[in-house]
N, CA, C and O atoms as a Tripos MOL2 file, in Angstrom:
@<TRIPOS>MOLECULE
protein
  320   319    80     0     0
PROTEIN
NO_CHARGES

@<TRIPOS>ATOM
      1 N         155.1070  184.3270   10.9450 N.3       1 MET1
      2 CA        155.4800  183.0560   11.5210 C.3       1 MET1
      3 C         156.5220  183.2480   12.6250 C.2       1 MET1
      4 O         156.4200  182.6560   13.7000 O.2       1 MET1
      5 N         157.5160  184.0750   12.3450 N.am      2 ALA2
      6 CA        158.5630  184.3160   13.3420 C.3       2 ALA2
      7 C         157.9850  184.9740   14.5880 C.2       2 ALA2
      8 O         158.4030  184.6790   15.7080 O.2       2 ALA2
      9 N         157.0280  185.8620   14.3880 N.am      3 GLU3
     10 CA        156.3940  186.5260   15.5300 C.3       3 GLU3
     11 C         155.6230  185.5240   16.3820 C.2       3 GLU3
     12 O         155.6300  185.6240   17.6090 O.2       3 GLU3
     13 N         154.9530  184.5500   15.7410 N.am      4 GLU4
     14 CA        154.2120  183.5330   16.4890 C.3       4 GLU4
     15 C         155.1650  182.6820   17.3170 C.2       4 GLU4
     16 O         154.8860  182.3690   18.4740 O.2       4 GLU4
     17 N         156.3030  182.3070   16.7110 N.am      5 LYS5
     18 CA        157.2980  181.5140   17.4240 C.3       5 LYS5
     19 C         157.8520  182.3020   18.6100 C.2       5 LYS5
     20 O         158.0210  181.7630   19.7040 O.2       5 LYS5
     21 N         158.1290  183.5700   18.3790 N.am      6 LYS6
     22 CA        158.6460  184.4230   19.4450 C.3       6 LYS6
     23 C         157.6150  184.5610   20.5700 C.2       6 LYS6
     24 O         157.9700  184.5220   21.7480 O.2       6 LYS6
     25 N         156.3520  184.7230   20.2070 N.am      7 ALA7
     26 CA        155.2910  184.8450   21.2080 C.3       7 ALA7
     27 C         155.1480  183.5490   21.9970 C.2       7 ALA7
     28 O         154.9410  183.5800   23.2100 O.2       7 ALA7
     29 N         155.2590  182.4030   21.3140 N.am      8 ALA8
     30 CA        155.1610  181.1120   21.9990 C.3       8 ALA8
     31 C         156.3270  180.9360   22.9660 C.2       8 ALA8
     32 O         156.1420  180.4360   24.0760 O.2       8 ALA8
     33 N         157.5210  181.3410   22.5530 N.am      9 MET9
     34 CA        158.6830  181.2460   23.4300 C.3       9 MET9
     35 C         158.5030  182.1420   24.6480 C.2       9 MET9
     36 O         158.8790  181.7650   25.7570 O.2       9 MET9
     37 N         157.9360  183.3130   24.4490 N.am     10 PHE10
     38 CA        157.7290  184.2390   25.5520 C.3      10 PHE10
     39 C         156.7240  183.6700   26.5530 C.2      10 PHE10
     40 O         156.8970  183.8260   27.7620 O.2      10 PHE10
     41 N         155.6700  183.0100   26.0530 N.am     11 ARG11
     42 CA        154.6650  182.4310   26.9430 C.3      11 ARG11
     43 C         155.2680  181.3280   27.8060 C.2      11 ARG11
     44 O         154.8730  181.1680   28.9610 O.2      11 ARG11
     45 N         156.2200  180.5620   27.2660 N.am     12 ARG12
     46 CA        156.8510  179.4880   28.0290 C.3      12 ARG12
     47 C         157.8850  180.0250   29.0100 C.2      12 ARG12
     48 O         158.2940  179.3160   29.9300 O.2      12 ARG12
     49 N         158.2980  181.2310   28.8270 N.am     13 SER13
     50 CA        159.3520  181.8160   29.6500 C.3      13 SER13
     51 C         158.8850  181.9880   31.0860 C.2      13 SER13
     52 O         157.7010  182.1910   31.3550 O.2      13 SER13
     53 N         159.8380  181.9030   31.9980 N.am     14 SER14
     54 CA        159.5280  182.1320   33.4060 C.3      14 SER14
     55 C         159.3040  183.6100   33.6830 C.2      14 SER14
     56 O         158.8030  183.9780   34.7450 O.2      14 SER14
     57 N         159.6710  184.4490   32.7380 N.am     15 GLY15
     58 CA        159.5440  185.8810   32.9510 C.3      15 GLY15
     59 C         160.8090  186.4910   33.5250 C.2      15 GLY15
     60 O         160.9280  187.7140   33.6030 O.2      15 GLY15
     61 N         161.7610  185.6460   33.9310 N.am     16 LEU16
     62 CA        162.9910  186.1660   34.5120 C.3      16 LEU16
     63 C         163.9970  186.5780   33.4560 C.2      16 LEU16
     64 O         164.8480  187.4320   33.7040 O.2      16 LEU16
     65 N         163.9060  185.9780   32.2850 N.am     17 LEU17
     66 CA        164.8580  186.2900   31.2260 C.3      17 LEU17
     67 C         164.0790  186.7730   30.0210 C.2      17 LEU17
     68 O         163.3320  186.0100   29.4090 O.2      17 LEU17
     69 N         164.2510  188.0250   29.6850 N.am     18 VAL18
     70 CA        163.6050  188.5670   28.4960 C.3      18 VAL18
     71 C         164.3620  188.0260   27.2930 C.2      18 VAL18
     72 O         165.5920  188.0500   27.2630 O.2      18 VAL18
     73 N         163.6270  187.5430   26.3110 N.am     19 HIS19
     74 CA        164.2860  186.9810   25.1370 C.3      19 HIS19
     75 C         165.0470  188.0670   24.4000 C.2      19 HIS19
     76 O         164.4990  189.0960   24.0070 O.2      19 HIS19
     77 N         166.3250  187.7980   24.2310 N.am     20 ALA20
     78 CA        167.2090  188.7650   23.5930 C.3      20 ALA20
     79 C         167.0620  188.6880   22.0840 C.2      20 ALA20
     80 O         166.6620  187.6560   21.5460 O.2      20 ALA20
     81 N         167.3790  189.7630   21.4110 N.am     21 PRO21
     82 CA        167.3540  189.7380   19.9440 C.3      21 PRO21
     83 C         168.3500  188.6970   19.4280 C.2      21 PRO21
     84 O         169.3500  188.4170   20.0890 O.2      21 PRO21
     85 N         168.0830  188.1240   18.2540 N.am     22 PRO22
     86 CA        168.9530  187.0700   17.7240 C.3      22 PRO22
     87 C         170.4000  187.5010   17.5240 C.2      22 PRO22
     88 O         171.2990  186.6610   17.5630 O.2      22 PRO22
     89 N         170.6440  188.7930   17.3110 N.am     23 ASP23
     90 CA        172.0170  189.2200   17.0590 C.3      23 ASP23
     91 C         172.9030  189.1320   18.3060 C.2      23 ASP23
     92 O         174.1220  189.2580   18.1990 O.2      23 ASP23
     93 N         172.3120  188.9180   19.4800 N.am     24 LEU24
     94 CA        173.1250  188.7450   20.6790 C.3      24 LEU24
     95 C         173.7500  187.3510   20.7260 C.2      24 LEU24
     96 O         174.8140  187.1700   21.3180 O.2      24 LEU24
     97 N         173.1040  186.3780   20.1150 N.am     25 GLY25
     98 CA        173.6390  185.0290   19.9910 C.3      25 GLY25
     99 C         174.1430  184.4410   21.2860 C.2      25 GLY25
    100 O         173.3570  184.0310   22.1410 O.2      25 GLY25
    101 N         175.4580  184.3990   21.4310 N.am     26 GLY26
    102 CA        176.0950  183.7720   22.5850 C.3      26 GLY26
    103 C         175.7360  184.4190   23.9080 C.2      26 GLY26
    104 O         175.6840  183.7500   24.9390 O.2      26 GLY26
    105 N         175.4910  185.7120   23.8790 N.am     27 GLU27
    106 CA        175.1380  186.4000   25.1220 C.3      27 GLU27
    107 C         173.8090  185.8950   25.6650 C.2      27 GLU27
    108 O         173.6530  185.7130   26.8730 O.2      27 GLU27
    109 N         172.8530  185.6710   24.7730 N.am     28 ALA28
    110 CA        171.5540  185.1610   25.2130 C.3      28 ALA28
    111 C         171.7150  183.7690   25.8090 C.2      28 ALA28
    112 O         171.0930  183.4550   26.8230 O.2      28 ALA28
    113 N         172.5490  182.9270   25.1870 N.am     29 LYS29
    114 CA        172.7930  181.5850   25.7220 C.3      29 LYS29
    115 C         173.4820  181.6790   27.0810 C.2      29 LYS29
    116 O         173.1470  180.9350   28.0020 O.2      29 LYS29
    117 N         174.4350  182.5870   27.2030 N.am     30 ALA30
    118 CA        175.1330  182.7630   28.4800 C.3      30 ALA30
    119 C         174.1610  183.2090   29.5630 C.2      30 ALA30
    120 O         174.2250  182.7330   30.6960 O.2      30 ALA30
    121 N         173.2620  184.1220   29.2140 N.am     31 LEU31
    122 CA        172.2550  184.5630   30.1830 C.3      31 LEU31
    123 C         171.3290  183.4200   30.5710 C.2      31 LEU31
    124 O         170.9770  183.2610   31.7400 O.2      31 LEU31
    125 N         170.9390  182.6270   29.5800 N.am     32 ASN32
    126 CA        170.0620  181.4920   29.8500 C.3      32 ASN32
    127 C         170.7650  180.4720   30.7430 C.2      32 ASN32
    128 O         170.1560  179.9370   31.6690 O.2      32 ASN32
    129 N         172.0430  180.1980   30.4730 N.am     33 ASP33
    130 CA        172.8150  179.2770   31.3110 C.3      33 ASP33
    131 C         172.9460  179.8150   32.7320 C.2      33 ASP33
    132 O         172.8040  179.0710   33.7030 O.2      33 ASP33
    133 N         173.2180  181.1060   32.8420 N.am     34 ALA34
    134 CA        173.3430  181.7240   34.1630 C.3      34 ALA34
    135 C         172.0280  181.6370   34.9260 C.2      34 ALA34
    136 O         172.0160  181.4030   36.1340 O.2      34 ALA34
    137 N         170.9240  181.8260   34.2150 N.am     35 LEU35
    138 CA        169.6180  181.7190   34.8590 C.3      35 LEU35
    139 C         169.3820  180.3000   35.3590 C.2      35 LEU35
    140 O         168.8450  180.1050   36.4490 O.2      35 LEU35
    141 N         169.7800  179.3130   34.5670 N.am     36 GLY36
    142 CA        169.6450  177.9200   34.9950 C.3      36 GLY36
    143 C         170.4510  177.6360   36.2490 C.2      36 GLY36
    144 O         169.9720  176.9680   37.1650 O.2      36 GLY36
    145 N         171.6780  178.1470   36.2900 N.am     37 LYS37
    146 CA        172.5200  177.9550   37.4740 C.3      37 LYS37
    147 C         171.9400  178.6780   38.6810 C.2      37 LYS37
    148 O         171.9470  178.1510   39.7930 O.2      37 LYS37
    149 N         171.4410  179.8810   38.4560 N.am     38 LEU38
    150 CA        170.8320  180.6420   39.5400 C.3      38 LEU38
    151 C         169.6090  179.9190   40.0910 C.2      38 LEU38
    152 O         169.3910  179.8940   41.3020 O.2      38 LEU38
    153 N         168.8200  179.3380   39.2100 N.am     39 SER39
    154 CA        167.6450  178.5800   39.6460 C.3      39 SER39
    155 C         168.0590  177.3760   40.4820 C.2      39 SER39
    156 O         167.4180  177.0710   41.4870 O.2      39 SER39
    157 N         169.1300  176.6860   40.0730 N.am     40 ALA40
    158 CA        169.6120  175.5300   40.8340 C.3      40 ALA40
    159 C         170.0860  175.9510   42.2250 C.2      40 ALA40
    160 O         169.8150  175.2690   43.2130 O.2      40 ALA40
    161 N         170.7900  177.0690   42.2930 N.am     41 VAL41
    162 CA        171.2630  177.5690   43.5840 C.3      41 VAL41
    163 C         170.0780  177.9580   44.4620 C.2      41 VAL41
    164 O         170.0720  177.6870   45.6620 O.2      41 VAL41
    165 N         169.0820  178.5900   43.8620 N.am     42 THR42
    166 CA        167.8870  178.9850   44.6130 C.3      42 THR42
    167 C         167.1800  177.7620   45.1840 C.2      42 THR42
    168 O         166.7410  177.7760   46.3340 O.2      42 THR42
    169 N         167.0690  176.6970   44.3780 N.am     43 ARG43
    170 CA        166.4470  175.4620   44.8750 C.3      43 ARG43
    171 C         167.2520  174.8720   46.0310 C.2      43 ARG43
    172 O         166.6760  174.4090   47.0160 O.2      43 ARG43
    173 N         168.5770  174.8870   45.9170 N.am     44 ALA44
    174 CA        169.4250  174.3500   46.9810 C.3      44 ALA44
    175 C         169.2830  175.1680   48.2660 C.2      44 ALA44
    176 O         169.2010  174.6060   49.3570 O.2      44 ALA44
    177 N         169.2560  176.4820   48.1340 N.am     45 ILE45
    178 CA        169.0820  177.3420   49.3080 C.3      45 ILE45
    179 C         167.7270  177.0860   49.9510 C.2      45 ILE45
    180 O         167.6280  177.0150   51.1760 O.2      45 ILE45
    181 N         166.6870  176.9470   49.1430 N.am     46 SER46
    182 CA        165.3510  176.6720   49.6790 C.3      46 SER46
    183 C         165.3350  175.3500   50.4360 C.2      46 SER46
    184 O         164.7290  175.2540   51.5030 O.2      46 SER46
    185 N         165.9980  174.3280   49.8930 N.am     47 ALA47
    186 CA        166.0660  173.0340   50.5750 C.3      47 ALA47
    187 C         166.8050  173.1690   51.9050 C.2      47 ALA47
    188 O         166.4010  172.5790   52.9060 O.2      47 ALA47
    189 N         167.8920  173.9500   51.9140 N.am     48 ASN48
    190 CA        168.6360  174.1590   53.1590 C.3      48 ASN48
    191 C         167.8000  174.9000   54.1930 C.2      48 ASN48
    192 O         167.8440  174.5660   55.3770 O.2      48 ASN48
    193 N         167.0480  175.8900   53.7670 N.am     49 VAL49
    194 CA        166.1920  176.6420   54.6890 C.3      49 VAL49
    195 C         165.1220  175.7230   55.2750 C.2      49 VAL49
    196 O         164.8240  175.7890   56.4680 O.2      49 VAL49
    197 N         164.5400  174.8570   54.4220 N.am     50 ARG50
    198 CA        163.5540  173.8980   54.9410 C.3      50 ARG50
    199 C         164.1880  172.9790   55.9800 C.2      50 ARG50
    200 O         163.5780  172.6950   57.0110 O.2      50 ARG50
    201 N         165.4080  172.5140   55.7150 N.am     51 HIS51
    202 CA        166.1090  171.6380   56.6600 C.3      51 HIS51
    203 C         166.3770  172.3680   57.9790 C.2      51 HIS51
    204 O         166.1890  171.8020   59.0550 O.2      51 HIS51
    205 N         166.8110  173.6120   57.8910 N.am     52 ILE52
    206 CA        167.0580  174.4090   59.0970 C.3      52 ILE52
    207 C         165.7660  174.5940   59.8800 C.2      52 ILE52
    208 O         165.7620  174.4730   61.1050 O.2      52 ILE52
    209 N         164.6690  174.8840   59.1870 N.am     53 ASN53
    210 CA        163.3810  175.0590   59.8670 C.3      53 ASN53
    211 C         162.9530  173.7850   60.5800 C.2      53 ASN53
    212 O         162.4520  173.8390   61.7030 O.2      53 ASN53
    213 N         163.1510  172.6260   59.9280 N.am     54 GLU54
    214 CA        162.8040  171.3530   60.5640 C.3      54 GLU54
    215 C         163.6510  171.1280   61.8120 C.2      54 GLU54
    216 O         163.1450  170.6660   62.8350 O.2      54 GLU54
    217 N         164.9330  171.4530   61.7280 N.am     55 SER55
    218 CA        165.8180  171.2970   62.8900 C.3      55 SER55
    219 C         165.3860  172.2180   64.0240 C.2      55 SER55
    220 O         165.3600  171.8090   65.1850 O.2      55 SER55
    221 N         165.0490  173.4550   63.6930 N.am     56 LEU56
    222 CA        164.5930  174.3980   64.7190 C.3      56 LEU56
    223 C         163.2890  173.9360   65.3630 C.2      56 LEU56
    224 O         163.1040  174.0850   66.5700 O.2      56 LEU56
    225 N         162.3890  173.3770   64.5610 N.am     57 GLU57
    226 CA        161.1360  172.8600   65.1170 C.3      57 GLU57
    227 C         161.4120  171.7440   66.1120 C.2      57 GLU57
    228 O         160.7990  171.6950   67.1790 O.2      57 GLU57
    229 N         162.3460  170.8330   65.7660 N.am     58 ARG58
    230 CA        162.6860  169.7440   66.6910 C.3      58 ARG58
    231 C         163.2900  170.2940   67.9730 C.2      58 ARG58
    232 O         162.9910  169.8090   69.0640 O.2      58 ARG58
    233 N         164.1410  171.3080   67.8410 N.am     59 ILE59
    234 CA        164.7510  171.9210   69.0220 C.3      59 ILE59
    235 C         163.6740  172.5340   69.9040 C.2      59 ILE59
    236 O         163.6980  172.3680   71.1240 O.2      59 ILE59
    237 N         162.7330  173.2390   69.2940 N.am     60 LEU60
    238 CA        161.6740  173.8810   70.0790 C.3      60 LEU60
    239 C         160.7650  172.8600   70.7450 C.2      60 LEU60
    240 O         160.2910  173.0820   71.8590 O.2      60 LEU60
    241 N         160.5200  171.7430   70.0710 N.am     61 VAL61
    242 CA        159.6900  170.6880   70.6610 C.3      61 VAL61
    243 C         160.4110  170.0750   71.8610 C.2      61 VAL61
    244 O         159.7780  169.7590   72.8680 O.2      61 VAL61
    245 N         161.7240  169.9070   71.7610 N.am     62 ASP62
    246 CA        162.5070  169.2920   72.8360 C.3      62 ASP62
    247 C         162.9060  170.2790   73.9310 C.2      62 ASP62
    248 O         163.4170  169.8650   74.9710 O.2      62 ASP62
    249 N         162.6850  171.5580   73.7180 N.am     63 LYS63
    250 CA        163.1550  172.5810   74.6520 C.3      63 LYS63
    251 C         162.6420  172.3810   76.0800 C.2      63 LYS63
    252 O         163.4440  172.4890   77.0070 O.2      63 LYS63
    253 N         161.3600  172.0960   76.3160 N.am     64 PRO64
    254 CA        160.9110  171.8960   77.6990 C.3      64 PRO64
    255 C         161.6410  170.7410   78.3930 C.2      64 PRO64
    256 O         161.9720  170.8400   79.5750 O.2      64 PRO64
    257 N         161.8930  169.6500   77.6670 N.am     65 ASP65
    258 CA        162.6190  168.5210   78.2540 C.3      65 ASP65
    259 C         164.0470  168.9160   78.6020 C.2      65 ASP65
    260 O         164.5610  168.5450   79.6570 O.2      65 ASP65
    261 N         164.6800  169.6630   77.7190 N.am     66 ILE66
    262 CA        166.0550  170.1050   77.9580 C.3      66 ILE66
    263 C         166.1060  171.0410   79.1620 C.2      66 ILE66
    264 O         167.0170  170.9460   79.9840 O.2      66 ILE66
    265 N         165.1390  171.9370   79.2670 N.am     67 GLU67
    266 CA        165.1070  172.8590   80.4040 C.3      67 GLU67
    267 C         164.9010  172.1020   81.7090 C.2      67 GLU67
    268 O         165.4930  172.4520   82.7300 O.2      67 GLU67
    269 N         164.0690  171.0710   81.6840 N.am     68 GLU68
    270 CA        163.8510  170.2490   82.8790 C.3      68 GLU68
    271 C         165.1360  169.5260   83.2720 C.2      68 GLU68
    272 O         165.4740  169.4640   84.4550 O.2      68 GLU68
    273 N         165.8480  168.9850   82.3020 N.am     69 LEU69
    274 CA        167.1300  168.3310   82.5900 C.3      69 LEU69
    275 C         168.1370  169.3230   83.1640 C.2      69 LEU69
    276 O         168.8890  168.9840   84.0770 O.2      69 LEU69
    277 N         168.1550  170.5400   82.6370 N.am     70 GLU70
    278 CA        169.0510  171.5730   83.1720 C.3      70 GLU70
    279 C         168.7150  171.8860   84.6270 C.2      70 GLU70
    280 O         169.6100  172.0360   85.4580 O.2      70 GLU70
    281 N         167.4210  171.9840   84.9290 N.am     71 ARG71
    282 CA        167.0040  172.2600   86.3100 C.3      71 ARG71
    283 C         167.4440  171.1300   87.2380 C.2      71 ARG71
    284 O         167.9290  171.3770   88.3420 O.2      71 ARG71
    285 N         167.2720  169.8940   86.7840 N.am     72 ILE72
    286 CA        167.6770  168.7410   87.5980 C.3      72 ILE72
    287 C         169.1860  168.7660   87.8260 C.2      72 ILE72
    288 O         169.6500  168.5860   88.9520 O.2      72 ILE72
    289 N         169.9520  168.9900   86.7540 N.am     73 LEU73
    290 CA        171.4120  169.0290   86.8880 C.3      73 LEU73
    291 C         171.8570  170.1730   87.7950 C.2      73 LEU73
    292 O         172.7550  169.9970   88.6190 O.2      73 LEU73
    293 N         171.2390  171.3360   87.6480 N.am     74 ASN74
    294 CA        171.5760  172.4700   88.5160 C.3      74 ASN74
    295 C         171.2500  172.1530   89.9680 C.2      74 ASN74
    296 O         172.0220  172.4820   90.8680 O.2      74 ASN74
    297 N         170.1200  171.5210   90.1950 N.am     75 PHE75
    298 CA        169.7100  171.1500   91.5490 C.3      75 PHE75
    299 C         170.7130  170.1650   92.1480 C.2      75 PHE75
    300 O         171.1120  170.3040   93.3040 O.2      75 PHE75
    301 N         171.1180  169.1680   91.3570 N.am     76 LEU76
    302 CA        172.0670  168.1650   91.8470 C.3      76 LEU76
    303 C         173.4410  168.7730   92.1140 C.2      76 LEU76
    304 O         174.1100  168.3780   93.0690 O.2      76 LEU76
    305 N         173.8690  169.7110   91.3020 N.am     77 THR77
    306 CA        175.1720  170.3450   91.5230 C.3      77 THR77
    307 C         175.1310  171.2560   92.7380 C.2      77 THR77
    308 O         176.1300  171.3750   93.4470 O.2      77 THR77
    309 N         174.0210  171.8900   92.9900 N.am     78 GLU78
    310 CA        173.9080  172.7690   94.1570 C.3      78 GLU78
    311 C         173.8980  171.9580   95.4440 C.2      78 GLU78
    312 O         174.3410  172.4560   96.4780 O.2      78 GLU78
    313 N         173.4100  170.7330   95.4120 N.am     79 LYS79
    314 CA        173.3480  169.8860   96.6050 C.3      79 LYS79
    315 C         174.7320  169.4470   97.0540 C.2      79 LYS79
    316 O         174.9280  169.1900   98.2420 O.2      79 LYS79
    317 N         175.6940  169.3510   96.1530 N.am     80 LYS80
    318 CA        177.0320  168.8490   96.5070 C.3      80 LYS80
    319 C         177.8190  169.8360   97.2740 C.2      80 LYS80
    320 O         178.9610  169.5630   97.6430 O.2      80 LYS80
@<TRIPOS>BOND
     1     1     2 1
     2     2     3 1
     3     3     4 2
     4     3     5 am
     5     5     6 1
     6     6     7 1
     7     7     8 2
     8     7     9 am
     9     9    10 1
    10    10    11 1
    11    11    12 2
    12    11    13 am
    13    13    14 1
    14    14    15 1
    15    15    16 2
    16    15    17 am
    17    17    18 1
    18    18    19 1
    19    19    20 2
    20    19    21 am
    21    21    22 1
    22    22    23 1
    23    23    24 2
    24    23    25 am
    25    25    26 1
    26    26    27 1
    27    27    28 2
    28    27    29 am
    29    29    30 1
    30    30    31 1
    31    31    32 2
    32    31    33 am
    33    33    34 1
    34    34    35 1
    35    35    36 2
    36    35    37 am
    37    37    38 1
    38    38    39 1
    39    39    40 2
    40    39    41 am
    41    41    42 1
    42    42    43 1
    43    43    44 2
    44    43    45 am
    45    45    46 1
    46    46    47 1
    47    47    48 2
    48    47    49 am
    49    49    50 1
    50    50    51 1
    51    51    52 2
    52    51    53 am
    53    53    54 1
    54    54    55 1
    55    55    56 2
    56    55    57 am
    57    57    58 1
    58    58    59 1
    59    59    60 2
    60    59    61 am
    61    61    62 1
    62    62    63 1
    63    63    64 2
    64    63    65 am
    65    65    66 1
    66    66    67 1
    67    67    68 2
    68    67    69 am
    69    69    70 1
    70    70    71 1
    71    71    72 2
    72    71    73 am
    73    73    74 1
    74    74    75 1
    75    75    76 2
    76    75    77 am
    77    77    78 1
    78    78    79 1
    79    79    80 2
    80    79    81 am
    81    81    82 1
    82    82    83 1
    83    83    84 2
    84    83    85 am
    85    85    86 1
    86    86    87 1
    87    87    88 2
    88    87    89 am
    89    89    90 1
    90    90    91 1
    91    91    92 2
    92    91    93 am
    93    93    94 1
    94    94    95 1
    95    95    96 2
    96    95    97 am
    97    97    98 1
    98    98    99 1
    99    99   100 2
   100    99   101 am
   101   101   102 1
   102   102   103 1
   103   103   104 2
   104   103   105 am
   105   105   106 1
   106   106   107 1
   107   107   108 2
   108   107   109 am
   109   109   110 1
   110   110   111 1
   111   111   112 2
   112   111   113 am
   113   113   114 1
   114   114   115 1
   115   115   116 2
   116   115   117 am
   117   117   118 1
   118   118   119 1
   119   119   120 2
   120   119   121 am
   121   121   122 1
   122   122   123 1
   123   123   124 2
   124   123   125 am
   125   125   126 1
   126   126   127 1
   127   127   128 2
   128   127   129 am
   129   129   130 1
   130   130   131 1
   131   131   132 2
   132   131   133 am
   133   133   134 1
   134   134   135 1
   135   135   136 2
   136   135   137 am
   137   137   138 1
   138   138   139 1
   139   139   140 2
   140   139   141 am
   141   141   142 1
   142   142   143 1
   143   143   144 2
   144   143   145 am
   145   145   146 1
   146   146   147 1
   147   147   148 2
   148   147   149 am
   149   149   150 1
   150   150   151 1
   151   151   152 2
   152   151   153 am
   153   153   154 1
   154   154   155 1
   155   155   156 2
   156   155   157 am
   157   157   158 1
   158   158   159 1
   159   159   160 2
   160   159   161 am
   161   161   162 1
   162   162   163 1
   163   163   164 2
   164   163   165 am
   165   165   166 1
   166   166   167 1
   167   167   168 2
   168   167   169 am
   169   169   170 1
   170   170   171 1
   171   171   172 2
   172   171   173 am
   173   173   174 1
   174   174   175 1
   175   175   176 2
   176   175   177 am
   177   177   178 1
   178   178   179 1
   179   179   180 2
   180   179   181 am
   181   181   182 1
   182   182   183 1
   183   183   184 2
   184   183   185 am
   185   185   186 1
   186   186   187 1
   187   187   188 2
   188   187   189 am
   189   189   190 1
   190   190   191 1
   191   191   192 2
   192   191   193 am
   193   193   194 1
   194   194   195 1
   195   195   196 2
   196   195   197 am
   197   197   198 1
   198   198   199 1
   199   199   200 2
   200   199   201 am
   201   201   202 1
   202   202   203 1
   203   203   204 2
   204   203   205 am
   205   205   206 1
   206   206   207 1
   207   207   208 2
   208   207   209 am
   209   209   210 1
   210   210   211 1
   211   211   212 2
   212   211   213 am
   213   213   214 1
   214   214   215 1
   215   215   216 2
   216   215   217 am
   217   217   218 1
   218   218   219 1
   219   219   220 2
   220   219   221 am
   221   221   222 1
   222   222   223 1
   223   223   224 2
   224   223   225 am
   225   225   226 1
   226   226   227 1
   227   227   228 2
   228   227   229 am
   229   229   230 1
   230   230   231 1
   231   231   232 2
   232   231   233 am
   233   233   234 1
   234   234   235 1
   235   235   236 2
   236   235   237 am
   237   237   238 1
   238   238   239 1
   239   239   240 2
   240   239   241 am
   241   241   242 1
   242   242   243 1
   243   243   244 2
   244   243   245 am
   245   245   246 1
   246   246   247 1
   247   247   248 2
   248   247   249 am
   249   249   250 1
   250   250   251 1
   251   251   252 2
   252   251   253 am
   253   253   254 1
   254   254   255 1
   255   255   256 2
   256   255   257 am
   257   257   258 1
   258   258   259 1
   259   259   260 2
   260   259   261 am
   261   261   262 1
   262   262   263 1
   263   263   264 2
   264   263   265 am
   265   265   266 1
   266   266   267 1
   267   267   268 2
   268   267   269 am
   269   269   270 1
   270   270   271 1
   271   271   272 2
   272   271   273 am
   273   273   274 1
   274   274   275 1
   275   275   276 2
   276   275   277 am
   277   277   278 1
   278   278   279 1
   279   279   280 2
   280   279   281 am
   281   281   282 1
   282   282   283 1
   283   283   284 2
   284   283   285 am
   285   285   286 1
   286   286   287 1
   287   287   288 2
   288   287   289 am
   289   289   290 1
   290   290   291 1
   291   291   292 2
   292   291   293 am
   293   293   294 1
   294   294   295 1
   295   295   296 2
   296   295   297 am
   297   297   298 1
   298   298   299 1
   299   299   300 2
   300   299   301 am
   301   301   302 1
   302   302   303 1
   303   303   304 2
   304   303   305 am
   305   305   306 1
   306   306   307 1
   307   307   308 2
   308   307   309 am
   309   309   310 1
   310   310   311 1
   311   311   312 2
   312   311   313 am
   313   313   314 1
   314   314   315 1
   315   315   316 2
   316   315   317 am
   317   317   318 1
   318   318   319 1
   319   319   320 2
@<TRIPOS>SUBSTRUCTURE
     1 MET1         2 RESIDUE 1 A MET
     2 ALA2         6 RESIDUE 1 A ALA
     3 GLU3        10 RESIDUE 1 A GLU
     4 GLU4        14 RESIDUE 1 A GLU
     5 LYS5        18 RESIDUE 1 A LYS
     6 LYS6        22 RESIDUE 1 A LYS
     7 ALA7        26 RESIDUE 1 A ALA
     8 ALA8        30 RESIDUE 1 A ALA
     9 MET9        34 RESIDUE 1 A MET
    10 PHE10       38 RESIDUE 1 A PHE
    11 ARG11       42 RESIDUE 1 A ARG
    12 ARG12       46 RESIDUE 1 A ARG
    13 SER13       50 RESIDUE 1 A SER
    14 SER14       54 RESIDUE 1 A SER
    15 GLY15       58 RESIDUE 1 A GLY
    16 LEU16       62 RESIDUE 1 A LEU
    17 LEU17       66 RESIDUE 1 A LEU
    18 VAL18       70 RESIDUE 1 A VAL
    19 HIS19       74 RESIDUE 1 A HIS
    20 ALA20       78 RESIDUE 1 A ALA
    21 PRO21       82 RESIDUE 1 A PRO
    22 PRO22       86 RESIDUE 1 A PRO
    23 ASP23       90 RESIDUE 1 A ASP
    24 LEU24       94 RESIDUE 1 A LEU
    25 GLY25       98 RESIDUE 1 A GLY
    26 GLY26      102 RESIDUE 1 A GLY
    27 GLU27      106 RESIDUE 1 A GLU
    28 ALA28      110 RESIDUE 1 A ALA
    29 LYS29      114 RESIDUE 1 A LYS
    30 ALA30      118 RESIDUE 1 A ALA
    31 LEU31      122 RESIDUE 1 A LEU
    32 ASN32      126 RESIDUE 1 A ASN
    33 ASP33      130 RESIDUE 1 A ASP
    34 ALA34      134 RESIDUE 1 A ALA
    35 LEU35      138 RESIDUE 1 A LEU
    36 GLY36      142 RESIDUE 1 A GLY
    37 LYS37      146 RESIDUE 1 A LYS
    38 LEU38      150 RESIDUE 1 A LEU
    39 SER39      154 RESIDUE 1 A SER
    40 ALA40      158 RESIDUE 1 A ALA
    41 VAL41      162 RESIDUE 1 A VAL
    42 THR42      166 RESIDUE 1 A THR
    43 ARG43      170 RESIDUE 1 A ARG
    44 ALA44      174 RESIDUE 1 A ALA
    45 ILE45      178 RESIDUE 1 A ILE
    46 SER46      182 RESIDUE 1 A SER
    47 ALA47      186 RESIDUE 1 A ALA
    48 ASN48      190 RESIDUE 1 A ASN
    49 VAL49      194 RESIDUE 1 A VAL
    50 ARG50      198 RESIDUE 1 A ARG
    51 HIS51      202 RESIDUE 1 A HIS
    52 ILE52      206 RESIDUE 1 A ILE
    53 ASN53      210 RESIDUE 1 A ASN
    54 GLU54      214 RESIDUE 1 A GLU
    55 SER55      218 RESIDUE 1 A SER
    56 LEU56      222 RESIDUE 1 A LEU
    57 GLU57      226 RESIDUE 1 A GLU
    58 ARG58      230 RESIDUE 1 A ARG
    59 ILE59      234 RESIDUE 1 A ILE
    60 LEU60      238 RESIDUE 1 A LEU
    61 VAL61      242 RESIDUE 1 A VAL
    62 ASP62      246 RESIDUE 1 A ASP
    63 LYS63      250 RESIDUE 1 A LYS
    64 PRO64      254 RESIDUE 1 A PRO
    65 ASP65      258 RESIDUE 1 A ASP
    66 ILE66      262 RESIDUE 1 A ILE
    67 GLU67      266 RESIDUE 1 A GLU
    68 GLU68      270 RESIDUE 1 A GLU
    69 LEU69      274 RESIDUE 1 A LEU
    70 GLU70      278 RESIDUE 1 A GLU
    71 ARG71      282 RESIDUE 1 A ARG
    72 ILE72      286 RESIDUE 1 A ILE
    73 LEU73      290 RESIDUE 1 A LEU
    74 ASN74      294 RESIDUE 1 A ASN
    75 PHE75      298 RESIDUE 1 A PHE
    76 LEU76      302 RESIDUE 1 A LEU
    77 THR77      306 RESIDUE 1 A THR
    78 GLU78      310 RESIDUE 1 A GLU
    79 LYS79      314 RESIDUE 1 A LYS
    80 LYS80      318 RESIDUE 1 A LYS
């Protein structure tokens, strides 16, 4: 019965944390908590990277317009 429970727990696992023997007790909980925090940080970093990519895409889309404005401004400054 214990082996079936252990196997079921392993199947639900993400694979990132190997289930520790029961005698580790608090250490296994600490590892599990750390994994949860690490996962949250990873999600936050992924969201930030997506936001940066969206910003870069907007910059690249606007780049021809910005370059045209720079040319106009340079032309106007050279005329003075």
